[in-house]
Backbone and ligand atoms as CSV (ligand in chain L), in Angstrom:
chain,resi,resn,atom,element,x,y,z
A,1,MET,N,N,0.859,-1.218,-0.050
A,1,MET,CA,C,0.021,-0.050,0.001
A,1,MET,C,C,0.894,1.212,-0.034
A,2,ALA,N,N,0.532,2.195,-0.799
A,2,ALA,CA,C,1.347,3.408,-0.920
A,2,ALA,C,C,1.332,4.175,0.369
A,3,ASP,N,N,2.440,4.685,0.729
A,3,ASP,CA,C,2.575,5.550,1.919
A,3,ASP,C,C,2.080,6.988,1.537
A,4,PRO,N,N,0.982,7.362,2.119
A,4,PRO,CA,C,0.394,8.643,1.778
A,4,PRO,C,C,1.380,9.810,2.036
A,5,HIS,N,N,2.229,9.585,2.969
A,5,HIS,CA,C,3.247,10.638,3.291
A,5,HIS,C,C,4.299,10.792,2.314
A,6,SER,N,N,4.483,9.805,1.353
A,6,SER,CA,C,5.520,9.902,0.346
A,6,SER,C,C,4.936,10.707,-0.915
A,7,GLN,N,N,3.674,10.922,-0.971
A,7,GLN,CA,C,3.129,11.592,-2.110
A,7,GLN,C,C,2.909,13.060,-1.722
A,8,PRO,N,N,3.535,13.983,-2.587
A,8,PRO,CA,C,3.311,15.365,-2.264
A,8,PRO,C,C,1.856,15.787,-2.477
A,9,THR,N,N,1.414,16.659,-1.671
A,9,THR,CA,C,0.101,17.219,-1.874
A,9,THR,C,C,0.239,18.300,-2.820
A,10,ASP,N,N,-0.868,18.778,-3.436
A,10,ASP,CA,C,-0.779,19.843,-4.399
A,10,ASP,C,C,-0.172,21.086,-3.705
A,11,ALA,N,N,-0.554,21.270,-2.410
A,11,ALA,CA,C,0.030,22.431,-1.754
A,11,ALA,C,C,1.466,22.374,-1.620
A,12,ASP,N,N,2.038,21.139,-1.236
A,12,ASP,CA,C,3.460,20.946,-1.172
A,12,ASP,C,C,4.123,21.348,-2.486
A,13,LEU,N,N,3.549,20.730,-3.583
A,13,LEU,CA,C,4.238,20.947,-4.869
A,13,LEU,C,C,4.154,22.364,-5.239
A,14,GLY,N,N,2.966,22.986,-4.999
A,14,GLY,CA,C,2.903,24.415,-5.343
A,14,GLY,C,C,3.862,25.302,-4.636
A,15,LEU,N,N,4.109,24.987,-3.371
A,15,LEU,CA,C,5.111,25.758,-2.632
A,15,LEU,C,C,6.469,25.580,-3.175
A,16,ARG,N,N,6.821,24.263,-3.525
A,16,ARG,CA,C,8.161,24.010,-4.036
A,16,ARG,C,C,8.327,24.729,-5.363
A,17,LEU,N,N,7.334,24.665,-6.162
A,17,LEU,CA,C,7.424,25.389,-7.516
A,17,LEU,C,C,7.615,26.882,-7.275
A,18,THR,N,N,6.920,27.464,-6.302
A,18,THR,CA,C,7.134,28.887,-6.015
A,18,THR,C,C,8.536,29.194,-5.609
A,19,LEU,N,N,9.104,28.336,-4.722
A,19,LEU,CA,C,10.477,28.474,-4.334
A,19,LEU,C,C,11.414,28.349,-5.478
A,20,LEU,N,N,11.183,27.365,-6.369
A,20,LEU,CA,C,12.057,27.185,-7.522
A,20,LEU,C,C,11.918,28.402,-8.480
A,21,ASN,N,N,10.751,28.934,-8.688
A,21,ASN,CA,C,10.560,30.124,-9.498
A,21,ASN,C,C,11.248,31.325,-8.963
A,22,ALA,N,N,11.269,31.441,-7.579
A,22,ALA,CA,C,11.978,32.567,-7.088
A,22,ALA,C,C,13.519,32.431,-7.236
A,23,ALA,N,N,13.981,31.222,-7.201
A,23,ALA,CA,C,15.392,30.958,-7.477
A,23,ALA,C,C,15.735,31.273,-8.939
A,24,LEU,N,N,14.801,30.855,-9.771
A,24,LEU,CA,C,14.968,31.208,-11.264
A,24,LEU,C,C,15.002,32.706,-11.489
A,25,ALA,N,N,14.141,33.489,-10.829
A,25,ALA,CA,C,14.153,34.889,-11.051
A,25,ALA,C,C,15.494,35.498,-10.649
A,26,SER,N,N,16.040,35.035,-9.547
A,26,SER,CA,C,17.270,35.617,-9.073
A,26,SER,C,C,18.398,35.261,-10.012
A,27,LYS,N,N,18.287,34.006,-10.684
A,27,LYS,CA,C,19.328,33.729,-11.680
A,27,LYS,C,C,19.269,34.653,-12.843
A,28,VAL,N,N,18.039,35.049,-13.302
A,28,VAL,CA,C,17.985,35.940,-14.400
A,28,VAL,C,C,18.513,37.231,-14.140
A,29,VAL,N,N,18.312,37.769,-12.933
A,29,VAL,CA,C,18.895,38.995,-12.453
A,29,VAL,C,C,20.394,38.914,-12.484
A,30,ASN,N,N,20.924,37.728,-12.040
A,30,ASN,CA,C,22.355,37.550,-11.956
A,30,ASN,C,C,22.951,37.582,-13.343
A,31,VAL,N,N,22.337,36.973,-14.350
A,31,VAL,CA,C,22.790,36.929,-15.737
A,31,VAL,C,C,22.947,38.415,-16.232
A,32,ARG,N,N,21.947,39.202,-15.974
A,32,ARG,CA,C,21.978,40.562,-16.442
A,32,ARG,C,C,23.085,41.337,-15.768
A,33,ARG,N,N,23.182,41.200,-14.429
A,33,ARG,CA,C,24.215,41.964,-13.694
A,33,ARG,C,C,25.568,41.573,-14.120
A,34,TYR,N,N,25.923,40.251,-14.219
A,34,TYR,CA,C,27.299,39.871,-14.609
A,34,TYR,C,C,27.546,40.359,-16.028
A,35,THR,N,N,26.592,40.288,-16.905
A,35,THR,CA,C,26.786,40.638,-18.282
A,35,THR,C,C,27.156,42.134,-18.355
A,36,ARG,N,N,26.328,42.927,-17.650
A,36,ARG,CA,C,26.621,44.436,-17.564
A,36,ARG,C,C,28.035,44.641,-17.000
A,37,HIS,N,N,28.403,43.994,-15.941
A,37,HIS,CA,C,29.682,44.196,-15.345
A,37,HIS,C,C,30.810,43.726,-16.242
A,38,ALA,N,N,30.664,42.625,-17.043
A,38,ALA,CA,C,31.655,42.218,-17.976
A,38,ALA,C,C,31.991,43.361,-18.942
A,39,LEU,N,N,30.861,43.932,-19.403
A,39,LEU,CA,C,31.012,45.137,-20.413
A,39,LEU,C,C,31.691,46.265,-19.688
A,40,LEU,N,N,31.458,46.542,-18.448
A,40,LEU,CA,C,32.133,47.657,-17.735
A,40,LEU,C,C,33.627,47.415,-17.584
A,41,ALA,N,N,33.960,46.140,-17.433
A,41,ALA,CA,C,35.443,45.793,-17.159
A,41,ALA,C,C,36.144,45.692,-18.480
A,42,GLN,N,N,36.174,46.879,-19.158
A,42,GLN,CA,C,36.965,46.934,-20.417
A,42,GLN,C,C,38.372,47.327,-20.226
A,43,GLY,N,N,39.202,46.963,-21.126
A,43,GLY,CA,C,40.651,47.415,-21.113
A,43,GLY,C,C,41.441,46.318,-20.667
A,44,ALA,N,N,42.752,46.286,-21.114
A,44,ALA,CA,C,43.616,45.251,-20.954
A,44,ALA,C,C,43.921,44.923,-19.499
A,45,CYS,N,N,43.938,45.968,-18.640
A,45,CYS,CA,C,44.189,45.600,-17.260
A,45,CYS,C,C,42.978,45.008,-16.498
A,46,HIS,N,N,41.938,44.977,-17.197
A,46,HIS,CA,C,40.683,44.347,-16.583
A,46,HIS,C,C,40.292,43.093,-17.217
A,47,ASP,N,N,41.194,42.556,-17.991
A,47,ASP,CA,C,40.804,41.293,-18.769
A,47,ASP,C,C,40.333,40.156,-17.831
A,48,THR,N,N,41.009,40.052,-16.647
A,48,THR,CA,C,40.664,38.966,-15.740
A,48,THR,C,C,39.277,39.166,-15.209
A,49,MET,N,N,38.892,40.388,-14.850
A,49,MET,CA,C,37.611,40.695,-14.341
A,49,MET,C,C,36.563,40.433,-15.420
A,50,LYS,N,N,36.886,40.951,-16.612
A,50,LYS,CA,C,35.863,40.704,-17.723
A,50,LYS,C,C,35.638,39.219,-17.924
A,51,ALA,N,N,36.699,38.479,-17.896
A,51,ALA,CA,C,36.574,36.988,-18.132
A,51,ALA,C,C,35.824,36.353,-16.982
A,52,VAL,N,N,36.073,36.767,-15.773
A,52,VAL,CA,C,35.341,36.120,-14.658
A,52,VAL,C,C,33.852,36.531,-14.650
A,53,PHE,N,N,33.539,37.789,-14.931
A,53,PHE,CA,C,32.193,38.197,-14.925
A,53,PHE,C,C,31.481,37.459,-16.116
A,54,GLY,N,N,32.120,37.368,-17.297
A,54,GLY,CA,C,31.504,36.700,-18.410
A,54,GLY,C,C,31.276,35.243,-18.125
A,55,LEU,N,N,32.244,34.616,-17.474
A,55,LEU,CA,C,32.058,33.168,-17.110
A,55,LEU,C,C,30.957,33.011,-16.181
A,56,HIS,N,N,30.747,33.857,-15.193
A,56,HIS,CA,C,29.712,33.748,-14.166
A,56,HIS,C,C,28.406,34.027,-14.825
A,57,ALA,N,N,28.361,34.959,-15.829
A,57,ALA,CA,C,27.105,35.222,-16.522
A,57,ALA,C,C,26.674,33.900,-17.206
A,58,ARG,N,N,27.581,33.244,-17.872
A,58,ARG,CA,C,27.180,31.981,-18.558
A,58,ARG,C,C,26.795,30.904,-17.547
A,59,ASP,N,N,27.482,30.812,-16.439
A,59,ASP,CA,C,27.109,29.831,-15.397
A,59,ASP,C,C,25.745,30.104,-14.881
A,60,GLU,N,N,25.427,31.396,-14.654
A,60,GLU,CA,C,24.114,31.735,-14.100
A,60,GLU,C,C,23.035,31.363,-15.192
A,61,GLN,N,N,23.340,31.653,-16.432
A,61,GLN,CA,C,22.365,31.302,-17.455
A,61,GLN,C,C,22.134,29.758,-17.500
A,62,ASP,N,N,23.180,28.977,-17.314
A,62,ASP,CA,C,23.034,27.539,-17.246
A,62,ASP,C,C,22.164,27.161,-16.029
A,63,HIS,N,N,22.447,27.829,-14.886
A,63,HIS,CA,C,21.650,27.562,-13.669
A,63,HIS,C,C,20.134,27.838,-13.986
A,64,ALA,N,N,19.864,28.980,-14.703
A,64,ALA,CA,C,18.486,29.405,-14.980
A,64,ALA,C,C,17.810,28.327,-15.814
A,65,LEU,N,N,18.571,27.820,-16.807
A,65,LEU,CA,C,17.973,26.754,-17.682
A,65,LEU,C,C,17.701,25.471,-16.934
A,66,ARG,N,N,18.601,25.110,-16.074
A,66,ARG,CA,C,18.436,23.807,-15.356
A,66,ARG,C,C,17.263,24.006,-14.343
A,67,LEU,N,N,17.104,25.154,-13.730
A,67,LEU,CA,C,15.965,25.365,-12.824
A,67,LEU,C,C,14.656,25.415,-13.641
A,68,ALA,N,N,14.731,26.089,-14.770
A,68,ALA,CA,C,13.484,26.130,-15.582
A,68,ALA,C,C,13.051,24.712,-16.025
A,69,ASP,N,N,14.093,23.921,-16.463
A,69,ASP,CA,C,13.816,22.586,-16.913
A,69,ASP,C,C,13.167,21.786,-15.806
A,70,ARG,N,N,13.688,21.942,-14.557
A,70,ARG,CA,C,13.137,21.128,-13.508
A,70,ARG,C,C,11.767,21.596,-13.130
A,71,ILE,N,N,11.500,22.947,-13.149
A,71,ILE,CA,C,10.117,23.415,-12.971
A,71,ILE,C,C,9.151,22.783,-13.937
A,72,GLN,N,N,9.512,22.691,-15.163
A,72,GLN,CA,C,8.726,22.068,-16.203
A,72,GLN,C,C,8.502,20.577,-15.958
A,73,GLN,N,N,9.586,19.894,-15.543
A,73,GLN,CA,C,9.462,18.471,-15.277
A,73,GLN,C,C,8.495,18.237,-14.124
A,74,LEU,N,N,8.371,19.154,-13.192
A,74,LEU,CA,C,7.480,18.959,-12.046
A,74,LEU,C,C,6.088,19.422,-12.352
A,75,GLY,N,N,5.880,19.801,-13.615
A,75,GLY,CA,C,4.546,20.190,-14.010
A,75,GLY,C,C,4.242,21.676,-13.896
A,76,GLY,N,N,5.264,22.501,-13.477
A,76,GLY,CA,C,5.093,23.893,-13.296
A,76,GLY,C,C,5.420,24.710,-14.492
A,77,ARG,N,N,5.281,25.985,-14.434
A,77,ARG,CA,C,5.572,26.862,-15.495
A,77,ARG,C,C,6.666,27.869,-15.098
A,78,PRO,N,N,7.797,27.760,-15.764
A,78,PRO,CA,C,8.874,28.686,-15.406
A,78,PRO,C,C,8.386,30.174,-15.561
A,79,ASP,N,N,8.680,30.991,-14.481
A,79,ASP,CA,C,8.251,32.375,-14.492
A,79,ASP,C,C,9.459,33.276,-14.639
A,80,PHE,N,N,9.460,33.955,-15.751
A,80,PHE,CA,C,10.658,34.899,-15.992
A,80,PHE,C,C,10.291,36.284,-15.665
A,81,ASN,N,N,9.311,36.466,-14.997
A,81,ASN,CA,C,8.934,37.851,-14.508
A,81,ASN,C,C,9.695,38.252,-13.318
A,82,VAL,N,N,10.638,39.143,-13.507
A,82,VAL,CA,C,11.617,39.457,-12.384
A,82,VAL,C,C,11.437,40.876,-11.934
A,83,GLY,N,N,10.217,41.459,-12.211
A,83,GLY,CA,C,9.994,42.887,-11.950
A,83,GLY,C,C,10.413,43.335,-10.578
A,84,GLY,N,N,9.969,42.614,-9.561
A,84,GLY,CA,C,10.228,43.003,-8.147
A,84,GLY,C,C,11.767,42.966,-7.887
A,85,LEU,N,N,12.394,41.934,-8.381
A,85,LEU,CA,C,13.821,41.812,-8.081
A,85,LEU,C,C,14.593,42.852,-8.834
A,86,MET,N,N,14.131,43.234,-10.012
A,86,MET,CA,C,14.959,44.245,-10.788
A,86,MET,C,C,15.018,45.543,-9.953
A,87,SER,N,N,13.919,45.973,-9.366
A,87,SER,CA,C,13.875,47.215,-8.669
A,87,SER,C,C,14.816,47.241,-7.438
A,88,ARG,N,N,14.952,46.024,-6.868
A,88,ARG,CA,C,15.802,45.918,-5.689
A,88,ARG,C,C,17.355,45.760,-6.001
A,89,GLY,N,N,17.526,44.884,-7.036
A,89,GLY,CA,C,18.941,44.490,-7.132
A,89,GLY,C,C,19.551,44.634,-8.491
A,90,ASP,N,N,18.868,45.221,-9.491
A,90,ASP,CA,C,19.434,45.252,-10.836
A,90,ASP,C,C,19.602,46.633,-11.402
A,91,ILE,N,N,19.063,47.608,-10.795
A,91,ILE,CA,C,19.079,48.883,-11.370
A,91,ILE,C,C,20.013,49.812,-10.588
A,92,HIS,N,N,21.172,50.155,-11.091
A,92,HIS,CA,C,22.142,50.993,-10.410
A,92,HIS,C,C,22.575,51.960,-11.470
A,93,ASP,N,N,23.066,53.125,-10.920
A,93,ASP,CA,C,23.784,54.007,-11.669
A,93,ASP,C,C,25.250,53.497,-11.802
A,94,GLU,N,N,25.612,53.011,-12.954
A,94,GLU,CA,C,26.930,52.379,-13.018
A,94,GLU,C,C,28.111,53.338,-13.195
A,95,ASP,N,N,27.776,54.637,-13.620
A,95,ASP,CA,C,28.813,55.588,-13.793
A,95,ASP,C,C,29.653,55.791,-12.476
A,96,GLY,N,N,31.000,55.713,-12.670
A,96,GLY,CA,C,31.861,56.067,-11.576
A,96,GLY,C,C,32.061,54.934,-10.528
A,97,ARG,N,N,31.516,53.801,-10.833
A,97,ARG,CA,C,31.654,52.702,-9.854
A,97,ARG,C,C,32.983,51.988,-10.147
A,98,THR,N,N,33.694,51.636,-9.130
A,98,THR,CA,C,34.972,50.951,-9.380
A,98,THR,C,C,34.784,49.492,-9.460
A,99,LEU,N,N,35.804,48.867,-9.950
A,99,LEU,CA,C,35.734,47.383,-10.067
A,99,LEU,C,C,35.644,46.710,-8.739
A,100,VAL,N,N,36.302,47.305,-7.763
A,100,VAL,CA,C,36.126,46.730,-6.372
A,100,VAL,C,C,34.692,46.792,-5.948
A,101,GLU,N,N,33.957,47.860,-6.301
A,101,GLU,CA,C,32.563,47.983,-5.952
A,101,GLU,C,C,31.783,46.953,-6.664
A,102,LEU,N,N,32.115,46.701,-7.968
A,102,LEU,CA,C,31.369,45.727,-8.709
A,102,LEU,C,C,31.546,44.279,-8.130
A,103,LEU,N,N,32.866,44.046,-7.797
A,103,LEU,CA,C,33.169,42.775,-7.212
A,103,LEU,C,C,32.381,42.559,-5.899
A,104,ARG,N,N,32.417,43.518,-5.079
A,104,ARG,CA,C,31.681,43.508,-3.731
A,104,ARG,C,C,30.208,43.214,-3.974
A,105,GLU,N,N,29.632,43.940,-4.951
A,105,GLU,CA,C,28.189,43.709,-5.215
A,105,GLU,C,C,27.922,42.281,-5.645
A,106,ASN,N,N,28.742,41.785,-6.522
A,106,ASN,CA,C,28.555,40.418,-6.946
A,106,ASN,C,C,28.833,39.381,-5.875
A,107,LEU,N,N,29.858,39.650,-5.001
A,107,LEU,CA,C,30.091,38.718,-3.944
A,107,LEU,C,C,28.880,38.745,-2.965
A,108,ALA,N,N,28.339,39.923,-2.774
A,108,ALA,CA,C,27.130,39.991,-1.859
A,108,ALA,C,C,26.010,39.123,-2.450
A,109,ALA,N,N,25.812,39.317,-3.726
A,109,ALA,CA,C,24.739,38.521,-4.446
A,109,ALA,C,C,24.966,37.042,-4.377
A,110,GLU,N,N,26.328,36.629,-4.495
A,110,GLU,CA,C,26.607,35.172,-4.433
A,110,GLU,C,C,26.254,34.653,-2.959
A,111,ARG,N,N,26.622,35.495,-2.000
A,111,ARG,CA,C,26.350,35.011,-0.610
A,111,ARG,C,C,24.879,34.894,-0.345
A,112,VAL,N,N,24.050,35.800,-0.935
A,112,VAL,CA,C,22.631,35.727,-0.772
A,112,VAL,C,C,22.192,34.418,-1.485
A,113,ALA,N,N,22.703,34.120,-2.601
A,113,ALA,CA,C,22.306,32.925,-3.383
A,113,ALA,C,C,22.674,31.635,-2.618
A,114,ILE,N,N,23.824,31.709,-2.036
A,114,ILE,CA,C,24.248,30.505,-1.214
A,114,ILE,C,C,23.269,30.288,-0.013
A,115,GLU,N,N,22.872,31.380,0.677
A,115,GLU,CA,C,22.018,31.261,1.808
A,115,GLU,C,C,20.635,30.788,1.301
A,116,THR,N,N,20.217,31.286,0.115
A,116,THR,CA,C,18.903,30.935,-0.389
A,116,THR,C,C,18.902,29.383,-0.698
A,117,TYR,N,N,19.881,28.906,-1.334
A,117,TYR,CA,C,19.916,27.434,-1.617
A,117,TYR,C,C,19.908,26.678,-0.309
A,118,ARG,N,N,20.753,27.107,0.647
A,118,ARG,CA,C,20.809,26.392,1.980
A,118,ARG,C,C,19.384,26.394,2.589
A,119,ASP,N,N,18.618,27.512,2.452
A,119,ASP,CA,C,17.425,27.551,3.060
A,119,ASP,C,C,16.319,26.697,2.245
A,120,LEU,N,N,16.516,26.549,0.932
A,120,LEU,CA,C,15.619,25.822,0.117
A,120,LEU,C,C,15.786,24.296,0.380
A,121,LEU,N,N,16.942,23.844,0.664
A,121,LEU,CA,C,17.225,22.350,0.628
A,121,LEU,C,C,16.310,21.631,1.581
A,122,PRO,N,N,15.997,22.073,2.801
A,122,PRO,CA,C,15.096,21.289,3.633
A,122,PRO,C,C,13.735,21.056,3.039
A,123,SER,N,N,13.184,21.972,2.117
A,123,SER,CA,C,11.895,21.777,1.562
A,123,SER,C,C,11.972,20.659,0.602
A,124,PHE,N,N,13.062,20.258,0.073
A,124,PHE,CA,C,13.197,19.156,-0.937
A,124,PHE,C,C,13.739,17.853,-0.360
A,125,ALA,N,N,14.460,17.945,0.718
A,125,ALA,CA,C,15.081,16.778,1.331
A,125,ALA,C,C,14.077,15.690,1.654
A,126,GLY,N,N,14.244,14.534,1.193
A,126,GLY,CA,C,13.281,13.439,1.488
A,126,GLY,C,C,12.010,13.420,0.675
A,127,LYS,N,N,11.757,14.519,-0.003
A,127,LYS,CA,C,10.536,14.593,-0.825
A,127,LYS,C,C,10.801,14.598,-2.351
A,128,ASP,N,N,11.917,15.196,-2.700
A,128,ASP,CA,C,12.189,15.321,-4.141
A,128,ASP,C,C,13.709,15.242,-4.283
A,129,PRO,N,N,14.281,14.035,-4.314
A,129,PRO,CA,C,15.751,13.900,-4.376
A,129,PRO,C,C,16.324,14.487,-5.611
A,130,VAL,N,N,15.568,14.431,-6.661
A,130,VAL,CA,C,16.180,14.903,-7.943
A,130,VAL,C,C,16.405,16.438,-7.877
A,131,THR,N,N,15.410,17.162,-7.318
A,131,THR,CA,C,15.553,18.602,-7.206
A,131,THR,C,C,16.615,18.945,-6.156
A,132,ARG,N,N,16.579,18.139,-5.069
A,132,ARG,CA,C,17.550,18.385,-4.024
A,132,ARG,C,C,18.990,18.241,-4.602
A,133,ARG,N,N,19.221,17.270,-5.386
A,133,ARG,CA,C,20.595,17.089,-6.006
A,133,ARG,C,C,20.925,18.297,-6.899
A,134,LEU,N,N,19.907,18.784,-7.663
A,134,LEU,CA,C,20.169,19.975,-8.512
A,134,LEU,C,C,20.607,21.158,-7.686
A,135,LEU,N,N,19.790,21.363,-6.543
A,135,LEU,CA,C,20.067,22.538,-5.744
A,135,LEU,C,C,21.394,22.424,-5.037
A,136,GLU,N,N,21.807,21.148,-4.680
A,136,GLU,CA,C,23.165,20.920,-4.051
A,136,GLU,C,C,24.292,21.290,-5.097
A,137,GLU,N,N,24.023,20.913,-6.361
A,137,GLU,CA,C,25.046,21.188,-7.444
A,137,GLU,C,C,25.058,22.657,-7.620
A,138,LEU,N,N,23.954,23.367,-7.742
A,138,LEU,CA,C,23.920,24.822,-7.949
A,138,LEU,C,C,24.588,25.501,-6.765
A,139,LEU,N,N,24.346,25.022,-5.514
A,139,LEU,CA,C,24.965,25.625,-4.313
A,139,LEU,C,C,26.471,25.518,-4.434
A,140,ALA,N,N,27.000,24.349,-4.806
A,140,ALA,CA,C,28.389,24.229,-4.884
A,140,ALA,C,C,28.966,25.186,-5.943
A,141,GLU,N,N,28.303,25.374,-6.968
A,141,GLU,CA,C,28.745,26.299,-7.998
A,141,GLU,C,C,28.753,27.718,-7.551
A,142,GLU,N,N,27.738,28.108,-6.749
A,142,GLU,CA,C,27.637,29.446,-6.164
A,142,GLU,C,C,28.744,29.681,-5.202
A,143,GLU,N,N,29.158,28.637,-4.482
A,143,GLU,CA,C,30.320,28.675,-3.524
A,143,GLU,C,C,31.586,28.948,-4.242
A,144,ALA,N,N,31.689,28.287,-5.434
A,144,ALA,CA,C,32.859,28.443,-6.229
A,144,ALA,C,C,32.936,29.924,-6.768
A,145,HIS,N,N,31.715,30.376,-7.192
A,145,HIS,CA,C,31.727,31.829,-7.692
A,145,HIS,C,C,32.173,32.741,-6.559
A,146,ALA,N,N,31.597,32.569,-5.374
A,146,ALA,CA,C,31.961,33.432,-4.257
A,146,ALA,C,C,33.490,33.444,-3.992
A,147,SER,N,N,34.016,32.188,-4.040
A,147,SER,CA,C,35.485,32.019,-3.752
A,147,SER,C,C,36.367,32.756,-4.872
A,148,ALA,N,N,35.903,32.642,-6.038
A,148,ALA,CA,C,36.615,33.316,-7.167
A,148,ALA,C,C,36.546,34.840,-7.000
A,149,LEU,N,N,35.423,35.341,-6.613
A,149,LEU,CA,C,35.279,36.813,-6.418
A,149,LEU,C,C,36.096,37.272,-5.182
A,150,LEU,N,N,36.064,36.520,-4.168
A,150,LEU,CA,C,36.834,36.874,-2.946
A,150,LEU,C,C,38.319,36.844,-3.246
A,151,ALA,N,N,38.775,35.895,-4.069
A,151,ALA,CA,C,40.228,35.825,-4.476
A,151,ALA,C,C,40.592,37.077,-5.315
A,152,LEU,N,N,39.704,37.581,-6.098
A,152,LEU,CA,C,39.989,38.744,-6.883
A,152,LEU,C,C,40.035,40.045,-5.994
A,153,LEU,N,N,39.116,40.007,-5.037
A,153,LEU,CA,C,39.169,41.183,-4.070
A,153,LEU,C,C,40.346,41.198,-3.207
A,154,GLU,N,N,40.974,40.045,-2.860
A,154,GLU,CA,C,42.109,39.991,-1.969
A,154,GLU,C,C,43.434,40.142,-2.719
A,155,ARG,N,N,43.352,40.245,-4.036
A,155,ARG,CA,C,44.636,40.362,-4.737
A,155,ARG,C,C,45.339,41.662,-4.518
L,1,FE2,FE,FE,26.778,32.611,-8.946
């Protein structure tokens, strides 16, 4: 006989899809921010910054696709509406900002992402091992992003 506790209720699934869509929205914001910052880091002396920001933009795009794929697999609809997040985290006057300021902003965003994934994991542990593994993989990549940015800040 099926264990009724092993089957997600619609409410459980709806909550998990909402959490995954929030994570997806933050990925889209990160793609935009890293892409803008890669463009700001022009010039030979900033090649390393440009390369790192560009690489992170591509990684964040990959994360967004993997999250959107998983949302679809779970029967949800990926939501790319990031209006609320844009007003908080994506609109800055870029003029006059130093590369150190850009690095600090990205490091802060990575740390928020790391905390977000850590907070999300208990909602999937024991209920959805596929999504849990995905979130653990994305968490590890965000930790690598934060380490790379911290290394640049400490140079
Ligand atoms: Fe990241």
